[in-house]
Each structure stands twice: as structure tokens, then as C-alpha cells.
C-alpha positions as CSV (number, residue, x, y, z in Angstrom):
1,M,99.1,66.0,37.8
2,L,100.9,69.2,36.5
3,L,100.7,70.8,40.0
4,E,102.1,67.6,41.6
5,D,105.0,67.6,39.1
6,A,105.7,71.3,39.8
7,R,105.8,70.6,43.6
8,K,108.2,67.7,43.1
9,Q,110.5,69.8,41.0
10,A,110.4,72.7,43.5
11,L,111.2,70.2,46.4
12,D,114.1,68.7,44.4
13,R,115.6,72.1,43.7
14,M,115.3,73.1,47.4
15,I,117.1,69.9,48.5
16,K,119.8,70.4,45.8
17,N,120.4,74.0,47.0
18,A,120.5,73.0,50.6
19,T,123.0,70.2,49.9
20,A,125.2,72.7,47.9
21,M,125.3,74.9,51.1
22,G,126.5,71.9,53.2
23,A,123.2,71.2,54.9
24,N,122.0,67.7,55.7
25,A,118.4,68.6,56.5
26,V,115.7,71.2,55.7
27,V,113.3,72.4,58.4
28,M,110.1,74.4,58.2
29,C,109.6,73.4,54.6
30,R,106.7,75.2,52.9
31,Y,105.2,75.5,49.4
32,D,103.8,78.6,47.8
33,S,102.0,78.8,44.5
34,G,100.6,81.5,42.3
35,N,99.2,82.2,38.9
36,M,99.9,85.1,36.6
37,G,97.8,85.0,33.4
38,N,98.4,81.6,31.8
39,M,101.5,80.9,33.8
40,G,101.8,79.4,37.2
41,E,104.6,78.8,39.6
42,V,105.3,76.6,42.7
43,V,108.1,77.5,45.1
44,A,109.4,75.4,47.9
45,F,111.3,77.0,50.7
46,G,112.7,76.2,54.1
47,T,115.7,76.6,56.4
48,A,118.8,74.5,55.5
49,V,120.5,73.2,58.6
50,V,123.2,70.8,59.7
51,V,121.9,68.2,62.1
52,E,124.3,66.5,64.4
53,K,123.8,63.8,67.0
54,V,124.3,65.0,70.5
């Protein structure tokens, strides 16, 4: 449950950052996680893009 919450928070932050840069989509989204002692982290990353209809 905790890991699921961490993934959702990471995804929400990624979307917020992409929107702030003017993007309307994120491609090649990936998650990375790691532990250091008692602390863990989850990171979501991808490429923010502007998608337009051709």
C-alpha cells in the first residue's frame, strides 16, 4: 500500500511538472525506486511533449 501511494505521488508530481512546462502529454514514462537504510524513494520520469493533431 505504501509503495502504491508513493508511485501515485511521483506520477502526480511528474504530470504537474510537465504541465508547468507547457506539455500536454508525457511519453516514455518510467518508475525507479530504491532504498537507503530505512528510507525508500520512488521516482517517475518521462519526456514532456506537446501533442498536436495533424
